[in-house]
Structures are given as C-alpha cells and as structure tokens.
N, C-alpha and C positions, 0 to 999 in steps of 0.2 A: 400297474391301471393300461395308461397309457398303448399295452399292447392288447392288453384285451377290450377296450375301448376302441381301435381301430377294427383288432375281427368283427365285432360287436356291431357295427357302423356301416359299415362293408357289406353283414347279413343285411339288416337291415333295408342297405336304398339299393342293393339285390332283390331280394324276395316282398317286400313289407310297399313302399314308396310308391306312384301313381302315378309320380306328374311327370308330365310326355314332356316335359322342358328336360328333363335330368335322361341323360343320354346314358352316351359307354361313364363310367367315368369310375378310375379305381381312389381310396385311401390308399396316401403313401405314407402318411406318419400323423403322429397325436399326441399333443406337447400341454399341456396339464401347469396349471402355475402351480405354484407352493402350495396356497390360500385355495384351490380347488376350486375355485368362482368360475373358472373358465375353461375352455380347453380349445384348446386351435387346430381343426381337421386339415392337414393339406389335401387336395385334393388332381389329379392329372387329369383331365377333361381330354377325349380322341375325337376328334371327327367335326365336333358340335359345338354352336353356339353356347363361347364361352362364358358371356358375359349375362344370357338365358340361364341358362344351366348353373350356374351361379345363385342368381335369382331365385331356381324355384328349391337350390337346396340352400336357400334363406330361409323359403317358403315355411318349405319340409322340419328350419327345425326345431320349430316344440316339440311335435309329432315326434321325431328321433329322439330325440331329447327324454322324451314322458316312455318310451318302446326303450330306451337303455337303460333308464332307473327299473321301470320294470324288471329288465333281466339280470341286472346285475346288484339290483339290494341293494339300493343305498337310500340313505336317507337324501344327503344334500348332494344332485346332478350338477357336474359345473354346464353351466350356459357355452352351449355349442357357438365357434366363431368359423364357420366355410372358408378356406383362407387357399388361391392358385396355387400349384406347386407345377412348374414351368420348367422341369427340370431335365425328362426326358428331351424337351422343343428344344431345350441351349444347348443338350446332349449333337443330338442331328444335326442341331447348324453349323457348331463350331468343328464336329465330324465333315460336314460339308464344303467347310471355308480347307479345313488340311487337305484333303483329295484335290480343292483345283491349287492351292499350292504345288501339290506331290506333283500332279497331273504339268504344271509349268515350267517346272524343277527340272524336268527332264530332259535327259541331256538330250541335244536334235547331231546325229551324225559327228566327225568326226574334231574336236574341239580340242 
C-alpha cells in the first residue's frame, strides 16, 4: 500500500496540485501506520523555501487525501502527514567534508 500511495501522491503533486508554494518536490517514502490511520509522506524539496513548501503541502493534504481515496478506492484513507526528507542534503554535506579532508591529507612534496 505504501508503494502505491507514493506513486499516486507523486502523480497528484505533479499534475493536480496548483499551489504556487509547492515547487520541485520529490516524494521519497511513505510510511503507513499499522492501524492505517496515518501516513507519513517524506519529501525532498529542492531550491525552494522549505517551510513555505511544507505549509503548501499541508494545506493541500485534504485535497490529496480525497484524490487518493478516489484513485485507490479505499473506504478508510489515512491522514497524510508531510515530513521533510533531508537525506540527499546530508549526503552532499558529508561528501563535501570528505573532499575537504582528502585535500588536507594530500602529501605536499617529499616527506
């Protein structure tokens, strides 16, 4: 169910949601609780005001939820909770640190 929700939410965001606060957003993961009451939707946000984008996503969550219920034909649709996934940013930062360390450790001549 999580995989189908991920695909459908990404499609809805790309084609149906027209909120100008929502820029380039990628849905990275969906975690549905065991009781099917909540779904955490993790998103990566690129180059935009992350706070404004998350607010836009939260305000669109009722529309997204109703669209999901229609597409997935579920009687009970979980409440959608958007969360920021900063894994890509943290990975890029770690790579920068490693590059800096690598440059500092380069041998400087004959030692």
